[in-house]
C-alpha positions in Angstrom: -27.8 -49.6 -26.8 -24.0 -49.4 -26.3 -22.0 -46.8 -28.4 -18.5 -47.5 -29.4 -16.2 -44.5 -30.5 -13.9 -45.8 -33.1 -10.3 -44.5 -33.4 -11.2 -42.7 -36.8 -14.1 -41.0 -35.1 -11.9 -39.7 -32.3 -9.4 -38.5 -34.7 -11.9 -36.7 -36.8 -13.4 -35.3 -33.6 -10.0 -33.7 -32.8 -9.9 -32.2 -36.1 -13.3 -30.6 -36.0 -13.6 -26.6 -35.5 -14.9 -25.8 -31.9 -18.6 -24.9 -33.2 -18.8 -28.4 -35.0 -17.7 -30.1 -31.8 -20.4 -28.5 -29.7 -22.8 -29.1 -32.5 -21.6 -32.9 -32.4 -22.2 -32.9 -28.6 -25.8 -31.7 -28.9 -26.4 -34.3 -32.0 -24.9 -37.0 -30.0 -27.4 -36.3 -27.1 -30.3 -36.5 -29.4 -28.8 -39.7 -30.9 -28.3 -41.4 -27.6 -32.1 -40.8 -26.5 -33.6 -41.3 -30.1 -31.5 -42.2 -33.1 -34.3 -41.4 -35.5 -34.5 -37.9 -33.9 -35.9 -35.6 -36.6 -33.0 -33.0 -36.3 -30.5 -35.8 -37.0 -32.1 -36.6 -40.4 -30.3 -40.1 -40.2 -30.3 -42.1 -43.5 -28.5 -45.2 -44.7 -26.0 -44.8 -47.2 -27.1 -46.7 -50.5 -25.6 -50.2 -50.8 -23.8 -50.0 -47.6 -24.5 -51.1 -43.9 -23.5 -47.4 -42.8 -25.8 -44.8 -41.8 -25.2 -41.0 -41.5 -26.8 -38.2 -39.5 -26.6 -34.6 -39.5 -24.7 -32.5 -37.0 -24.9 -29.1 -38.5 -25.7 -27.9 -42.3 -21.9 -28.6 -43.3 -21.0 -31.5 -40.9 -22.2 -35.2 -40.6 -21.2 -38.2 -38.5 -21.5 -42.0 -39.7 -22.4 -45.1 -37.7 -23.4 -48.5 -38.2 -25.3 -51.1 -36.0 -23.4 -54.3 -35.2 -24.5 -57.1 -32.7 -26.5 -54.8 -30.7 -24.0 -52.0 -30.5 -23.6 -48.7 -32.4 -20.3 -48.0 -33.8 -19.5 -44.0 -34.3 -17.1 -44.4 -37.6 -16.4 -40.9 -38.8 -17.2 -37.2 -38.2 -16.9 -34.3 -40.5 -17.8 -32.6 -43.7 -19.8 -34.1 -46.3 -16.7 -35.5 -47.9 -16.8 -38.3 -45.2 -19.8 -39.6 -47.0 -18.0 -40.1 -50.1 -15.1 -41.9 -48.4 -17.5 -44.2 -46.5 -19.4 -45.3 -49.7 -16.5 -47.5 -50.7 -16.1 -49.2 -47.2 -18.1 -51.8 -45.6 
């Protein structure tokens, strides 16, 4: 599985507080070894091709599977989930 870091994800990463970045690193390690790891609580956004997973209590990251690759789309607070619902 190849993982692609999109520009919006990179931009969001730069805006995260230090603790959230550290938690994201840990979440991505779990994600790389097992995308369905229990601590990630990965779920699909209803009506979309976009998935989201837990970074911490307050933070999430979104991703999508496409052509055998995983595209990391966004990272941030729960607000990113509302924004992602309107994109495809």
